All heavy atoms as TSV, in Angstrom:
chain	resi	resn	atom	element	x	y	z
A	1	MET	N	N	107.892	14.013	22.479
A	1	MET	CA	C	107.804	15.469	22.505
A	1	MET	C	C	106.383	15.887	22.114
A	1	MET	O	O	105.752	15.282	21.264
A	1	MET	CB	C	108.831	16.064	21.540
A	1	MET	CG	C	108.773	17.577	21.501
A	1	MET	SD	S	110.012	18.336	20.443
A	1	MET	CE	C	111.372	18.391	21.586
A	2	ALA	N	N	105.920	16.922	22.729
A	2	ALA	CA	C	104.576	17.438	22.467
A	2	ALA	C	C	104.515	18.059	21.076
A	2	ALA	O	O	105.532	18.369	20.469
A	2	ALA	CB	C	104.209	18.470	23.518
A	3	ARG	N	N	103.311	18.232	20.619
A	3	ARG	CA	C	103.091	18.928	19.355
A	3	ARG	C	C	102.700	20.368	19.666
A	3	ARG	O	O	102.243	20.683	20.765
A	3	ARG	CB	C	101.973	18.256	18.572
A	3	ARG	CG	C	102.269	16.815	18.203
A	3	ARG	CD	C	101.072	16.151	17.599
A	3	ARG	NE	N	99.965	16.156	18.578
A	3	ARG	CZ	C	98.783	15.616	18.364
A	3	ARG	NH1	N	98.524	15.021	17.230
A	3	ARG	NH2	N	97.840	15.655	19.285
A	4	ILE	N	N	102.853	21.226	18.677
A	4	ILE	CA	C	102.488	22.629	18.837
A	4	ILE	C	C	101.034	22.737	19.277
A	4	ILE	O	O	100.706	23.473	20.207
A	4	ILE	CB	C	102.736	23.408	17.535
A	4	ILE	CG1	C	104.239	23.487	17.249
A	4	ILE	CG2	C	102.102	24.793	17.585
A	4	ILE	CD1	C	104.594	24.016	15.877
A	5	ARG	N	N	100.171	21.965	18.643
A	5	ARG	CA	C	98.734	22.063	18.955
A	5	ARG	C	C	98.446	21.661	20.395
A	5	ARG	O	O	97.508	22.160	20.988
A	5	ARG	CB	C	97.911	21.257	17.964
A	5	ARG	CG	C	98.118	19.776	18.049
A	5	ARG	CD	C	97.529	19.048	16.882
A	5	ARG	NE	N	98.570	18.915	15.870
A	5	ARG	CZ	C	98.574	18.006	14.932
A	5	ARG	NH1	N	97.576	17.172	14.821
A	5	ARG	NH2	N	99.554	17.931	14.079
A	6	ASP	N	N	99.256	20.774	20.978
A	6	ASP	CA	C	99.065	20.376	22.370
A	6	ASP	C	C	99.402	21.527	23.320
A	6	ASP	O	O	98.673	21.789	24.281
A	6	ASP	CB	C	99.927	19.162	22.714
A	6	ASP	CG	C	99.584	17.935	21.882
A	6	ASP	OD1	O	98.400	17.797	21.494
A	6	ASP	OD2	O	100.497	17.126	21.627
A	7	VAL	N	N	100.494	22.200	23.044
A	7	VAL	CA	C	100.905	23.343	23.870
A	7	VAL	C	C	99.868	24.460	23.746
A	7	VAL	O	O	99.475	25.071	24.748
A	7	VAL	CB	C	102.307	23.841	23.450
A	7	VAL	CG1	C	102.712	25.061	24.263
A	7	VAL	CG2	C	103.342	22.718	23.598
A	8	VAL	N	N	99.413	24.697	22.531
A	8	VAL	CA	C	98.410	25.741	22.291
A	8	VAL	C	C	97.109	25.406	23.009
A	8	VAL	O	O	96.501	26.265	23.656
A	8	VAL	CB	C	98.172	25.931	20.777
A	8	VAL	CG1	C	96.951	26.802	20.520
A	8	VAL	CG2	C	99.406	26.522	20.118
A	9	GLN	N	N	96.678	24.165	22.912
A	9	GLN	CA	C	95.431	23.751	23.552
A	9	GLN	C	C	95.488	24.005	25.059
A	9	GLN	O	O	94.524	24.497	25.654
A	9	GLN	CB	C	95.159	22.274	23.272
A	9	GLN	CG	C	93.841	21.786	23.837
A	9	GLN	CD	C	93.589	20.331	23.494
A	9	GLN	OE1	O	94.497	19.526	23.413
A	9	GLN	NE2	N	92.329	20.003	23.304
A	10	GLN	N	N	96.615	23.714	25.674
A	10	GLN	CA	C	96.768	23.941	27.111
A	10	GLN	C	C	96.682	25.433	27.433
A	10	GLN	O	O	96.010	25.834	28.391
A	10	GLN	CB	C	98.111	23.365	27.594
A	10	GLN	CG	C	98.382	23.576	29.066
A	10	GLN	CD	C	97.446	22.794	29.963
A	10	GLN	OE1	O	96.912	21.763	29.572
A	10	GLN	NE2	N	97.244	23.272	31.167
A	11	ALA	N	N	97.340	26.250	26.635
A	11	ALA	CA	C	97.322	27.701	26.868
A	11	ALA	C	C	95.915	28.267	26.682
A	11	ALA	O	O	95.472	29.118	27.463
A	11	ALA	CB	C	98.305	28.394	25.925
A	12	LEU	N	N	95.221	27.807	25.661
A	12	LEU	CA	C	93.861	28.291	25.431
A	12	LEU	C	C	92.916	27.844	26.545
A	12	LEU	O	O	92.027	28.597	26.957
A	12	LEU	CB	C	93.344	27.807	24.076
A	12	LEU	CG	C	94.040	28.382	22.846
A	12	LEU	CD1	C	93.534	27.701	21.580
A	12	LEU	CD2	C	93.870	29.887	22.760
A	13	ALA	N	N	93.125	26.641	27.061
A	13	ALA	CA	C	92.256	26.116	28.115
A	13	ALA	C	C	92.442	26.879	29.421
A	13	ALA	O	O	91.482	27.117	30.154
A	13	ALA	CB	C	92.521	24.628	28.326
A	14	THR	N	N	93.678	27.266	29.704
A	14	THR	CA	C	93.963	27.955	30.963
A	14	THR	C	C	93.949	29.471	30.825
A	14	THR	O	O	93.875	30.185	31.824
A	14	THR	CB	C	95.345	27.541	31.514
A	14	THR	OG1	O	96.361	27.929	30.578
A	14	THR	CG2	C	95.412	26.044	31.776
A	15	GLY	N	N	94.066	29.955	29.581
A	15	GLY	CA	C	94.149	31.398	29.372
A	15	GLY	C	C	95.499	31.955	29.742
A	15	GLY	O	O	95.664	33.159	29.936
A	16	TYR	N	N	96.497	31.082	29.811
A	16	TYR	CA	C	97.819	31.492	30.289
A	16	TYR	C	C	98.900	30.720	29.562
A	16	TYR	O	O	98.816	29.497	29.419
A	16	TYR	CB	C	97.904	31.227	31.794
A	16	TYR	CG	C	99.013	31.953	32.501
A	16	TYR	CD1	C	98.955	33.323	32.711
A	16	TYR	CD2	C	100.123	31.268	32.977
A	16	TYR	CE1	C	99.963	33.996	33.368
A	16	TYR	CE2	C	101.140	31.928	33.644
A	16	TYR	CZ	C	101.053	33.301	33.833
A	16	TYR	OH	O	102.051	33.960	34.488
A	17	LEU	N	N	99.926	31.430	29.097
A	17	LEU	CA	C	101.067	30.811	28.426
A	17	LEU	C	C	102.290	31.011	29.302
A	17	LEU	O	O	102.749	32.138	29.504
A	17	LEU	CB	C	101.288	31.444	27.054
A	17	LEU	CG	C	102.398	30.858	26.202
A	17	LEU	CD1	C	102.074	29.420	25.800
A	17	LEU	CD2	C	102.626	31.713	24.958
A	18	THR	N	N	102.793	29.921	29.843
A	18	THR	CA	C	103.954	29.996	30.731
A	18	THR	C	C	105.234	30.217	29.926
A	18	THR	O	O	105.274	29.986	28.706
A	18	THR	CB	C	104.119	28.699	31.535
A	18	THR	OG1	O	104.399	27.628	30.627
A	18	THR	CG2	C	102.875	28.389	32.361
A	19	VAL	N	N	106.278	30.653	30.614
A	19	VAL	CA	C	107.587	30.815	29.977
A	19	VAL	C	C	108.058	29.464	29.445
A	19	VAL	O	O	108.594	29.374	28.329
A	19	VAL	CB	C	108.613	31.414	30.964
A	19	VAL	CG1	C	110.015	31.375	30.388
A	19	VAL	CG2	C	108.220	32.843	31.329
A	20	GLU	N	N	107.837	28.423	30.208
A	20	GLU	CA	C	108.225	27.080	29.779
A	20	GLU	C	C	107.518	26.690	28.481
A	20	GLU	O	O	108.140	26.157	27.553
A	20	GLU	CB	C	107.897	26.068	30.875
A	20	GLU	CG	C	108.280	24.650	30.529
A	20	GLU	CD	C	107.913	23.659	31.631
A	20	GLU	OE1	O	107.664	24.085	32.774
A	20	GLU	OE2	O	107.883	22.469	31.331
A	21	ALA	N	N	106.233	26.975	28.387
A	21	ALA	CA	C	105.474	26.664	27.180
A	21	ALA	C	C	105.957	27.498	25.999
A	21	ALA	O	O	106.048	27.008	24.873
A	21	ALA	CB	C	103.984	26.873	27.418
A	22	GLU	N	N	106.282	28.772	26.246
A	22	GLU	CA	C	106.821	29.624	25.181
A	22	GLU	C	C	108.121	29.046	24.645
A	22	GLU	O	O	108.329	28.989	23.431
A	22	GLU	CB	C	107.080	31.037	25.695
A	22	GLU	CG	C	105.877	31.917	25.700
A	22	GLU	CD	C	106.237	33.354	26.007
A	22	GLU	OE1	O	106.934	33.981	25.176
A	22	GLU	OE2	O	105.819	33.846	27.066
A	23	ASN	N	N	108.983	28.622	25.542
A	23	ASN	CA	C	110.253	28.034	25.122
A	23	ASN	C	C	110.021	26.742	24.347
A	23	ASN	O	O	110.716	26.464	23.366
A	23	ASN	CB	C	111.163	27.791	26.325
A	23	ASN	CG	C	111.674	29.079	26.922
A	23	ASN	OD1	O	111.794	30.095	26.233
A	23	ASN	ND2	N	111.969	29.065	28.209
A	24	GLN	N	N	109.065	25.963	24.788
A	24	GLN	CA	C	108.737	24.722	24.089
A	24	GLN	C	C	108.234	25.039	22.680
A	24	GLN	O	O	108.619	24.375	21.713
A	24	GLN	CB	C	107.698	23.943	24.881
A	24	GLN	CG	C	107.481	22.544	24.389
A	24	GLN	CD	C	106.549	21.762	25.296
A	24	GLN	OE1	O	105.829	22.333	26.121
A	24	GLN	NE2	N	106.550	20.454	25.145
A	25	LEU	N	N	107.391	26.061	22.554
A	25	LEU	CA	C	106.903	26.458	21.234
A	25	LEU	C	C	108.045	26.911	20.335
A	25	LEU	O	O	108.093	26.554	19.157
A	25	LEU	CB	C	105.862	27.578	21.351
A	25	LEU	CG	C	104.475	27.146	21.793
A	25	LEU	CD1	C	103.603	28.366	22.062
A	25	LEU	CD2	C	103.828	26.239	20.759
A	26	ARG	N	N	108.969	27.690	20.878
A	26	ARG	CA	C	110.118	28.135	20.078
A	26	ARG	C	C	110.881	26.941	19.520
A	26	ARG	O	O	111.274	26.925	18.358
A	26	ARG	CB	C	111.053	29.001	20.920
A	26	ARG	CG	C	110.588	30.402	21.084
A	26	ARG	CD	C	111.640	31.279	21.739
A	26	ARG	NE	N	111.035	32.511	22.156
A	26	ARG	CZ	C	110.545	32.741	23.372
A	26	ARG	NH1	N	110.617	31.819	24.309
A	26	ARG	NH2	N	109.995	33.902	23.668
A	27	GLN	N	N	111.090	25.951	20.375
A	27	GLN	CA	C	111.812	24.755	19.952
A	27	GLN	C	C	111.014	23.985	18.900
A	27	GLN	O	O	111.563	23.563	17.881
A	27	GLN	CB	C	112.112	23.861	21.151
A	27	GLN	CG	C	112.937	22.648	20.795
A	27	GLN	CD	C	113.261	21.788	22.004
A	27	GLN	OE1	O	112.709	21.991	23.086
A	27	GLN	NE2	N	114.148	20.848	21.830
A	28	LEU	N	N	109.726	23.807	19.130
A	28	LEU	CA	C	108.893	23.059	18.192
A	28	LEU	C	C	108.791	23.762	16.838
A	28	LEU	O	O	108.687	23.099	15.795
A	28	LEU	CB	C	107.490	22.854	18.779
A	28	LEU	CG	C	107.400	21.881	19.947
A	28	LEU	CD1	C	106.045	21.995	20.633
A	28	LEU	CD2	C	107.656	20.455	19.475
A	29	LEU	N	N	108.826	25.081	16.842
A	29	LEU	CA	C	108.724	25.827	15.594
A	29	LEU	C	C	109.986	25.733	14.742
A	29	LEU	O	O	109.958	26.110	13.569
A	29	LEU	CB	C	108.364	27.287	15.873
A	29	LEU	CG	C	106.930	27.505	16.334
A	29	LEU	CD1	C	106.756	28.901	16.927
A	29	LEU	CD2	C	105.948	27.265	15.202
A	30	THR	N	N	111.062	25.219	15.298
A	30	THR	CA	C	112.291	25.036	14.518
A	30	THR	C	C	112.326	23.668	13.835
A	30	THR	O	O	113.246	23.386	13.078
A	30	THR	CB	C	113.554	25.179	15.393
A	30	THR	OG1	O	113.576	24.143	16.364
A	30	THR	CG2	C	113.607	26.537	16.065
A	31	THR	N	N	111.321	22.837	14.122
A	31	THR	CA	C	111.243	21.508	13.517
A	31	THR	C	C	110.124	21.495	12.482
A	31	THR	O	O	109.374	22.456	12.343
A	31	THR	CB	C	110.973	20.429	14.583
A	31	THR	OG1	O	109.687	20.674	15.171
A	31	THR	CG2	C	112.030	20.450	15.678
A	32	ARG	N	N	109.985	20.382	11.801
A	32	ARG	CA	C	108.886	20.257	10.830
A	32	ARG	C	C	107.560	20.135	11.577
A	32	ARG	O	O	107.467	19.417	12.560
A	32	ARG	CB	C	109.097	19.021	9.975
A	32	ARG	CG	C	110.238	19.174	8.995
A	32	ARG	CD	C	110.253	18.012	8.041
A	32	ARG	NE	N	109.086	17.997	7.195
A	32	ARG	CZ	C	109.068	18.321	5.920
A	32	ARG	NH1	N	110.176	18.680	5.338
A	32	ARG	NH2	N	107.949	18.261	5.216
A	33	TYR	N	N	106.577	20.845	11.094
A	33	TYR	CA	C	105.243	20.770	11.673
A	33	TYR	C	C	104.223	20.844	10.543
A	33	TYR	O	O	104.531	21.307	9.444
A	33	TYR	CB	C	105.004	21.862	12.714
A	33	TYR	CG	C	105.357	23.254	12.262
A	33	TYR	CD1	C	104.434	24.033	11.587
A	33	TYR	CD2	C	106.615	23.792	12.512
A	33	TYR	CE1	C	104.749	25.313	11.164
A	33	TYR	CE2	C	106.939	25.065	12.092
A	33	TYR	CZ	C	106.017	25.818	11.426
A	33	TYR	OH	O	106.331	27.076	10.999
A	34	ASP	N	N	103.023	20.373	10.837
A	34	ASP	CA	C	102.004	20.319	9.795
A	34	ASP	C	C	101.080	21.539	9.854
A	34	ASP	O	O	101.220	22.406	10.711
A	34	ASP	CB	C	101.217	19.007	9.860
A	34	ASP	CG	C	100.480	18.801	11.170
A	34	ASP	OD1	O	100.235	19.795	11.910
A	34	ASP	OD2	O	100.118	17.655	11.473
A	35	LEU	N	N	100.145	21.570	8.921
A	35	LEU	CA	C	99.231	22.703	8.817
A	35	LEU	C	C	98.370	22.860	10.070
A	35	LEU	O	O	98.094	23.982	10.501
A	35	LEU	CB	C	98.334	22.541	7.579
A	35	LEU	CG	C	97.371	23.681	7.291
A	35	LEU	CD1	C	98.116	25.000	7.094
A	35	LEU	CD2	C	96.519	23.360	6.071
A	36	GLU	N	N	97.986	21.757	10.680
A	36	GLU	CA	C	97.174	21.829	11.900
A	36	GLU	C	C	97.946	22.514	13.023
A	36	GLU	O	O	97.394	23.339	13.760
A	36	GLU	CB	C	96.734	20.428	12.326
A	36	GLU	CG	C	95.702	20.440	13.426
A	36	GLU	CD	C	95.157	19.063	13.749
A	36	GLU	OE1	O	95.309	18.132	12.941
A	36	GLU	OE2	O	94.570	18.929	14.832
A	37	ASP	N	N	99.231	22.205	13.143
A	37	ASP	CA	C	100.058	22.878	14.152
A	37	ASP	C	C	100.216	24.359	13.826
A	37	ASP	O	O	100.159	25.210	14.712
A	37	ASP	CB	C	101.426	22.214	14.258
A	37	ASP	CG	C	101.402	20.941	15.067
A	37	ASP	OD1	O	100.614	20.851	16.031
A	37	ASP	OD2	O	102.180	20.018	14.755
A	38	PHE	N	N	100.440	24.666	12.562
A	38	PHE	CA	C	100.568	26.065	12.146
A	38	PHE	C	C	99.298	26.844	12.477
A	38	PHE	O	O	99.353	27.940	13.042
A	38	PHE	CB	C	100.868	26.157	10.646
A	38	PHE	CG	C	100.918	27.559	10.144
A	38	PHE	CD1	C	102.021	28.362	10.385
A	38	PHE	CD2	C	99.850	28.099	9.436
A	38	PHE	CE1	C	102.059	29.677	9.925
A	38	PHE	CE2	C	99.877	29.402	8.977
A	38	PHE	CZ	C	100.983	30.190	9.218
A	39	ASN	N	N	98.149	26.272	12.138
A	39	ASN	CA	C	96.876	26.943	12.431
A	39	ASN	C	C	96.650	27.108	13.929
A	39	ASN	O	O	96.141	28.143	14.369
A	39	ASN	CB	C	95.720	26.176	11.789
A	39	ASN	CG	C	95.700	26.330	10.285
A	39	ASN	OD1	O	96.183	27.312	9.738
A	39	ASN	ND2	N	95.136	25.350	9.607
A	40	ALA	N	N	97.052	26.121	14.705
A	40	ALA	CA	C	96.929	26.226	16.162
A	40	ALA	C	C	97.787	27.373	16.680
A	40	ALA	O	O	97.354	28.164	17.530
A	40	ALA	CB	C	97.329	24.913	16.816
A	41	PHE	N	N	99.004	27.482	16.159
A	41	PHE	CA	C	99.897	28.559	16.585
A	41	PHE	C	C	99.308	29.924	16.226
A	41	PHE	O	O	99.356	30.861	17.029
A	41	PHE	CB	C	101.281	28.388	15.958
A	41	PHE	CG	C	102.256	29.439	16.393
A	41	PHE	CD1	C	102.753	29.456	17.683
A	41	PHE	CD2	C	102.666	30.417	15.510
A	41	PHE	CE1	C	103.644	30.439	18.099
A	41	PHE	CE2	C	103.555	31.406	15.908
A	41	PHE	CZ	C	104.048	31.411	17.194
A	42	MET	N	N	98.728	30.032	15.049
A	42	MET	CA	C	98.110	31.297	14.644
A	42	MET	C	C	96.914	31.628	15.537
A	42	MET	O	O	96.694	32.793	15.875
A	42	MET	CB	C	97.697	31.238	13.168
A	42	MET	CG	C	98.875	31.099	12.214
A	42	MET	SD	S	100.161	32.346	12.448
A	42	MET	CE	C	99.289	33.808	11.969
A	43	THR	N	N	96.168	30.618	15.941
A	43	THR	CA	C	95.044	30.816	16.865
A	43	THR	C	C	95.557	31.349	18.201
A	43	THR	O	O	94.967	32.257	18.799
A	43	THR	CB	C	94.276	29.503	17.069
A	43	THR	OG1	O	93.749	29.092	15.805
A	43	THR	CG2	C	93.143	29.662	18.074
A	44	LEU	N	N	96.671	30.797	18.667
A	44	LEU	CA	C	97.277	31.267	19.921
A	44	LEU	C	C	97.732	32.715	19.789
A	44	LEU	O	O	97.517	33.522	20.696
A	44	LEU	CB	C	98.448	30.369	20.312
A	44	LEU	CG	C	99.206	30.789	21.566
A	44	LEU	CD1	C	98.298	30.765	22.796
A	44	LEU	CD2	C	100.417	29.899	21.762
A	45	GLN	N	N	98.358	33.045	18.669
A	45	GLN	CA	C	98.806	34.421	18.451
A	45	GLN	C	C	97.626	35.388	18.527
A	45	GLN	O	O	97.696	36.430	19.165
A	45	GLN	CB	C	99.488	34.543	17.078
A	45	GLN	CG	C	100.803	33.837	16.991
A	45	GLN	CD	C	101.871	34.564	17.763
A	45	GLN	OE1	O	102.052	34.341	18.953
A	45	GLN	NE2	N	102.582	35.427	17.107
A	46	GLU	N	N	96.548	35.023	17.874
A	46	GLU	CA	C	95.357	35.878	17.870
A	46	GLU	C	C	94.772	36.002	19.277
A	46	GLU	O	O	94.383	37.099	19.707
A	46	GLU	CB	C	94.310	35.311	16.912
A	46	GLU	CG	C	93.108	36.201	16.755
A	46	GLU	CD	C	92.120	35.683	15.722
A	46	GLU	OE1	O	92.414	34.704	15.016
A	46	GLU	OE2	O	91.030	36.269	15.644
A	47	ALA	N	N	94.721	34.897	20.004
A	47	ALA	CA	C	94.188	34.925	21.372
A	47	ALA	C	C	95.049	35.809	22.269
A	47	ALA	O	O	94.523	36.552	23.101
A	47	ALA	CB	C	94.109	33.500	21.931
A	48	ALA	N	N	96.351	35.753	22.093
A	48	ALA	CA	C	97.249	36.594	22.896
A	48	ALA	C	C	97.050	38.074	22.544
A	48	ALA	O	O	96.993	38.934	23.430
A	48	ALA	CB	C	98.697	36.171	22.674
A	49	MET	N	N	96.916	38.369	21.270
A	49	MET	CA	C	96.714	39.762	20.845
A	49	MET	C	C	95.389	40.316	21.346
A	49	MET	O	O	95.288	41.499	21.653
A	49	MET	CB	C	96.780	39.872	19.322
A	49	MET	CG	C	98.166	39.670	18.773
A	49	MET	SD	S	98.354	39.976	16.986
A	49	MET	CE	C	96.948	39.186	16.279
A	50	ASN	N	N	94.392	39.450	21.453
A	50	ASN	CA	C	93.067	39.881	21.911
A	50	ASN	C	C	92.903	39.820	23.426
A	50	ASN	O	O	91.816	40.076	23.944
A	50	ASN	CB	C	91.981	39.041	21.234
A	50	ASN	CG	C	91.877	39.322	19.758
A	50	ASN	OD1	O	92.149	40.434	19.315
A	50	ASN	ND2	N	91.494	38.330	18.981
A	51	GLY	N	N	93.950	39.440	24.130
A	51	GLY	CA	C	93.907	39.395	25.585
A	51	GLY	C	C	93.237	38.167	26.161
A	51	GLY	O	O	92.964	38.118	27.362
A	52	LYS	N	N	92.969	37.178	25.336
A	52	LYS	CA	C	92.330	35.957	25.829
A	52	LYS	C	C	93.334	35.002	26.462
A	52	LYS	O	O	92.958	34.141	27.244
A	52	LYS	CB	C	91.584	35.256	24.695
A	52	LYS	CG	C	90.413	36.062	24.177
A	52	LYS	CD	C	89.724	35.380	23.029
A	52	LYS	CE	C	88.577	36.240	22.525
A	52	LYS	NZ	N	87.965	35.687	21.319
A	53	VAL	N	N	94.601	35.176	26.115
A	53	VAL	CA	C	95.682	34.390	26.714
A	53	VAL	C	C	96.740	35.366	27.198
A	53	VAL	O	O	97.193	36.227	26.444
A	53	VAL	CB	C	96.304	33.402	25.688
A	53	VAL	CG1	C	97.550	32.735	26.259
A	53	VAL	CG2	C	95.288	32.351	25.271
A	54	LYS	N	N	97.099	35.249	28.462
A	54	LYS	CA	C	98.143	36.095	29.036
A	54	LYS	C	C	99.466	35.352	28.969
A	54	LYS	O	O	99.511	34.129	29.090
A	54	LYS	CB	C	97.809	36.448	30.479
A	54	LYS	CG	C	96.577	37.296	30.581
A	54	LYS	CD	C	96.312	37.716	31.994
A	54	LYS	CE	C	95.008	38.498	31.969
A	54	LYS	NZ	N	94.798	39.302	33.110
A	55	GLN	N	N	100.544	36.109	28.791
A	55	GLN	CA	C	101.872	35.530	28.699
A	55	GLN	C	C	102.657	35.831	29.966
A	55	GLN	O	O	102.838	36.987	30.335
A	55	GLN	CB	C	102.616	36.089	27.491
A	55	GLN	CG	C	101.996	35.690	26.167
A	55	GLN	CD	C	102.671	36.383	25.018
A	55	GLN	OE1	O	102.151	37.372	24.509
A	55	GLN	NE2	N	103.811	35.872	24.612
A	56	GLU	N	N	103.133	34.776	30.591
A	56	GLU	CA	C	103.926	34.923	31.809
A	56	GLU	C	C	105.150	35.803	31.557
A	56	GLU	O	O	105.488	36.656	32.386
A	56	GLU	CB	C	104.359	33.544	32.309
A	56	GLU	CG	C	105.182	33.590	33.574
A	56	GLU	CD	C	105.609	32.218	34.044
A	56	GLU	OE1	O	105.564	31.249	33.253
A	56	GLU	OE2	O	105.986	32.107	35.224
A	57	SER	N	N	105.796	35.643	30.420
A	57	SER	CA	C	107.012	36.410	30.132
A	57	SER	C	C	106.733	37.918	30.073
A	57	SER	O	O	107.555	38.723	30.506
A	57	SER	CB	C	107.634	35.947	28.814
A	57	SER	OG	O	106.751	36.188	27.734
A	58	ARG	N	N	105.585	38.298	29.584
A	58	ARG	CA	C	105.228	39.711	29.521
A	58	ARG	C	C	104.895	40.260	30.908
A	58	ARG	O	O	105.168	41.415	31.197
A	58	ARG	CB	C	104.081	39.956	28.566
A	58	ARG	CG	C	104.473	39.713	27.132
A	58	ARG	CD	C	103.377	40.113	26.183
A	58	ARG	NE	N	103.823	40.024	24.817
A	58	ARG	CZ	C	104.362	41.030	24.135
A	58	ARG	NH1	N	104.512	42.204	24.700
A	58	ARG	NH2	N	104.748	40.870	22.890
A	59	GLU	N	N	104.332	39.426	31.744
A	59	GLU	CA	C	104.029	39.850	33.105
A	59	GLU	C	C	105.306	40.064	33.896
A	59	GLU	O	O	105.395	40.975	34.716
A	59	GLU	CB	C	103.146	38.819	33.804
A	59	GLU	CG	C	101.740	38.766	33.261
A	59	GLU	CD	C	100.893	37.697	33.916
A	59	GLU	OE1	O	101.437	36.856	34.653
A	59	GLU	OE2	O	99.678	37.691	33.678
A	60	GLN	N	N	106.292	39.240	33.639
A	60	GLN	CA	C	107.569	39.340	34.370
A	60	GLN	C	C	108.317	40.624	34.053
A	60	GLN	O	O	108.998	41.186	34.898
A	60	GLN	CB	C	108.459	38.143	34.056
A	60	GLN	CG	C	107.974	36.864	34.668
A	60	GLN	CD	C	108.823	35.654	34.280
A	60	GLN	OE1	O	109.678	35.731	33.404
A	60	GLN	NE2	N	108.595	34.553	34.955
A	61	CYS	N	N	108.168	41.108	32.823
A	61	CYS	CA	C	108.890	42.328	32.460
A	61	CYS	C	C	107.978	43.560	32.477
A	61	CYS	O	O	108.386	44.631	32.081
A	61	CYS	CB	C	109.589	42.163	31.105
A	61	CYS	SG	S	108.494	41.946	29.711
A	62	GLY	N	N	106.752	43.383	32.927
A	62	GLY	CA	C	105.865	44.516	33.109
A	62	GLY	C	C	105.113	44.970	31.872
A	62	GLY	O	O	104.499	46.019	31.874
A	63	ILE	N	N	105.137	44.189	30.790
A	63	ILE	CA	C	104.407	44.537	29.575
A	63	ILE	C	C	103.011	43.969	29.664
A	63	ILE	O	O	102.819	42.834	30.046
A	63	ILE	CB	C	105.125	43.970	28.323
A	63	ILE	CG1	C	106.527	44.545	28.207
A	63	ILE	CG2	C	104.315	44.262	27.076
A	63	ILE	CD1	C	107.346	43.904	27.108
A	64	LYS	N	N	102.020	44.750	29.288
A	64	LYS	CA	C	100.636	44.270	29.314
A	64	LYS	C	C	100.119	44.000	27.944
A	64	LYS	O	O	100.500	44.467	26.975
A	64	LYS	CB	C	99.743	45.266	30.023
A	64	LYS	CG	C	100.088	45.344	31.481
A	64	LYS	CD	C	99.113	46.223	32.186
A	64	LYS	CE	C	99.470	46.244	33.661
A	64	LYS	NZ	N	98.543	46.965	34.455
């Protein structure tokens, strides 16, 4: 199974977070993770809030 930081790295590299990746993150966040994964997730949150990463799920429901 991938780590949170791996999913985040892919999203940051492409500027896009797929629904599949979001679901994977939800699942990974229910398990034990380390500080590096936590920090990666926070980096992703900030990138999404700043518009550097777009979320497929928000595009599907019309939220920008």
